[in-house]
N, C-alpha and C positions, 0 to 999 in steps of 0.2 A: 105373489104377483099373478094376476090373473096372465091366461093367452091374451086378450085382449086388452092389458094394457102395455103388455111388450113391446114397445115401440121407440124406437131410436132415430131421434133425429140429429142429424150430422152437421155441422155448420163447418163447409169447405170440404166437399167430400172428393178427398184425393187419393192417393196412391195407398195408402195404409188403411184407409175409411174401407175403399175396396175390396181388401184382402177381409178384412173385419165384416163387414157387410155380406159377404158370400157366406161364413160361417153362419151368421145369424139368421138369414133368409130361410138356409137351413133346416134352420131349428124350430121354425114358424114364427120370426119378428117379423115386425111391420118397420121398414126402413124407409128416412126421408133425406135427402141430402142436399144441399145447397151448391152449386157451381156457376161458375161465370160464362159462358158460354152454351149454347143451345146444340152444338154437336155433343159435347159432353153428357149432357141432359139424357140427350137419346142416346148412349149409350148404358148410361144408368136405367134406365127406361125398359133397356132390352136386357138388364139384369136383373129386375124385379124390385131396382128402387125407385121409390117416388121423385122426380127430380125437381127443384126449384132453383132457376135463375135470379140470379141477386145483381143487381138491386132491382128488376125488372117486377119480378113474380111477391106478391105479399107473401110471408113467412109466418106471419103471426098465427094461421089457423092451424096449419099442421102443428107450430113447435106448441102451440095449445094444449094440443092433443096427444102430444108425447110424454112418454115416461121416463126416456134419459135422455141426455145431452153429452155430445161429443164434439168439443172443439177441436177443428182441426187445421184453420189459418192460422196462418202465420201473423203475428204483432208488426206495423209499420210505424212510422215517425207519429201519428196519432192517437198508438196503443191498438189495444183488441180490437179488430175488427166490429166483432158481436158487440162487445161492451160500448164500443165508440159509436154503430149504427143502430141499432135495433135493441135498445135496451127497454122502449116500451113493450115490445114484442115477448122478451123473455120475463119482465116483470108480470108479465096476463099470462103467463104460460105456469099456471098452479098443479099442475099435477105432476110435475119434474119431483123425481125420486132420487137425483144421482147426476153428478154433473162428471164427466170426462175432460183432460187437456191434454191434449199432445204437445208435449215442450221436446227441450234438447238437452243432454249434458252437455251442451256447449255453456252453460248456465255456469259450470264450475272454472270453468276458466284452466289456465294452465296449472298443473304440477308438477312438471319437471320429469313426469313418467310413474308418480308416486299413484298410490290407489286414494280412490273417492269413492263415498256412500253416500245416503241420501242427508247425513248431519253435516257433510261437508259445508263448509260457509262460504257460499257464491261469490264469485271473483272473477266474473265475467272477462275475456280478453276482448271481444269482437262487440262493435256497436251491436250486430244481430242478438249476441249473448244476452248486451245488457237491456235489448227489446224482450226478450223472452221473460228475465228475470221482472221487469215491471209489469209483464202482464201473467206471471204466475200469481203475483202480488195483489192482483186486480181482482182475480178470480178468486183467489183465497177471502177476499174481505168480499165479494159479492156473494159466495156462498154461504160464510158465515152468517151475513147479514138475513140471508133467506131461510136458514139450518138446514140447506140441502148437502148431503156427503158430497165430498168433491176428492176427484184422484188427480193427480198429474203422474203423466208418465213423462220421464225424463230418458227420451230414446237417443242412444246411440248410432253411429252410419247405420243406414238403412241401405239394405241390398236384398234381392231377392228378382223374381222373374221380370225380364227385360231391364233390370239396372244389377247389373252385376260387372265383371272386368271381361267377361268372353268376348264382346262386340269388339273392345280395342284390341285386345290381343290379335284377332283376327284380321281384323282391319291395320294392324302394324304400327297403329298409334298408340299404346301401352306404354305408359313410362314407369320403371323403376325411379321413385325420386327418395333419395340416401338423404335422410338429417338424423344426427348422430341422436340419439337416445330416444328419436319418437315412437310414439306408440298410441295406437286407436283402438276403441271398442266399438264392435260393430254388432248388428241385430240383425235379423233373417225379419222380414216381413211377415211372416206365417206365425211368429213367435211374438210377434207383438200383437196382432191379433189374437191369439190364445190368452196373452196377458190382459187386454183390455177385457176382454170376456169373461175371463176370469173374475175382475174388478166388478164386474156390470152385476154378475150373479153372486157377490158378497160385498154390497153397498156397506157393510159395518167397517170393511177392511179399507177406508180413506187414507188421505195421505197421500204421498210421496213415493213413486215404485221406478226405480232406473231399470230401463229396460236393453239388456245387452247379454252378449252371451259369456261364455266360461274363458275366453281365450284372445284377450287384449295382445295386438300385434303389430310390429310396423307396417306399415302401405304395402311397402316390395315384397315382404314375403306373400302377400296375398296375389301380387300382380305375377310373381313367378309359379305359386301353383298352378293359378289358373290356365298360365302358358303348359307347366307341365302336363296337366289333365286333357288338354287340346292336342298336346302332341309337339309344338311348338318351340321355335328357341324362345330363352328364356331375355327378357328386353334388357338390355346395358341399364347398367347404373350411372345414374346423373346427381351431379352434386347439388343438394337444396339451394347453395349459395350462387352458382350457377345458373339456376335452372331460366327458363323462359317458360314464364307462370302467369297466368291474370292476376289482379291483386286478387280477386275471389280465390282464389285455388292457392295463391300463398295464402290466403288468412286462415284455409283449414290446420297448415301447419304451425300455427301459432299456440295450439296447447296440445299437450302432451299428458295423458293420466290412461289409468285402467282403472274401469269401473265395478264394482260390484254390485251384482243382484241378488244378494240372501234373501233380500225382501220380498221378492216376487216369488220365490219358491215357498218361503215359509209363511207369510203372509196371505198369499193368494193359492199357494198347493199348486204351483206351475211345473212341470218338468219339459225344459227344454226340448223342443223338436231337433235344433240346430244349436247343438254346444259349442261349436265352433266353427269356424270358416272354412275348412276343410271339409267337413260333412256337407254344409251348405252349397258349397258350389259343386262337390259332385252331385248333391241332389238335383241343383239348377241344371246341369249337364243334362242327367238323366229325362230331365223333363222338355227338354227341348225338342 
């Protein structure tokens, strides 16, 4: 691939895509990203990304010039927003050599704390998870019809700069919700970026990749460690059954599983920057 052809088009340029773009821009890539408001567009422009505001701006010319496509927008009741609303522009993008789709480990559903990997049957427990499964299937069909390599990245719980437990611990609003046997996998946003970049550089390694660290852990342990790092009292334990949680917050506890990440290491050659939440949180605190 020539330098000139290294052009990533990101549909739904959000938190994870911003971290990826910083890496790619340093390496000479051109990046175009869609957003929904002008303020966010100016933020992207300031960092070197060419912004497009949807649905106002015409995305077709930039998409037609792209070599790589990353879809980072969540599906809704109408399906994947790009496939639902921009099929003509996508079909006209004849220069695409790779498509990536940011999904979620929520597609696996609840496994009672057991391990899952990329071959585990998909049994999502939430409507959000069901929509992700449908979107994954739609992109698999589209990429196969176009004969374009597709990488699906199933992301665990994302944390990183601006997204971590420290603010809530400092504000005194952090809670340690205890649900027996509950365990989550998580991933630092910098590791998401390096995994996606590795896949972009190895388009033959298509398929599905779980993106998470090596240490699935109960959520209350993460809160407790963050408090210890800050020298603050560990928030008291609150029983899940009696906790005052929004329906959205409660839905996150509907699934318990540990996610294997072997494939990103063996197929993409990735060495995690943050193999567990302890190292990730210490790094975040050092970066503040």
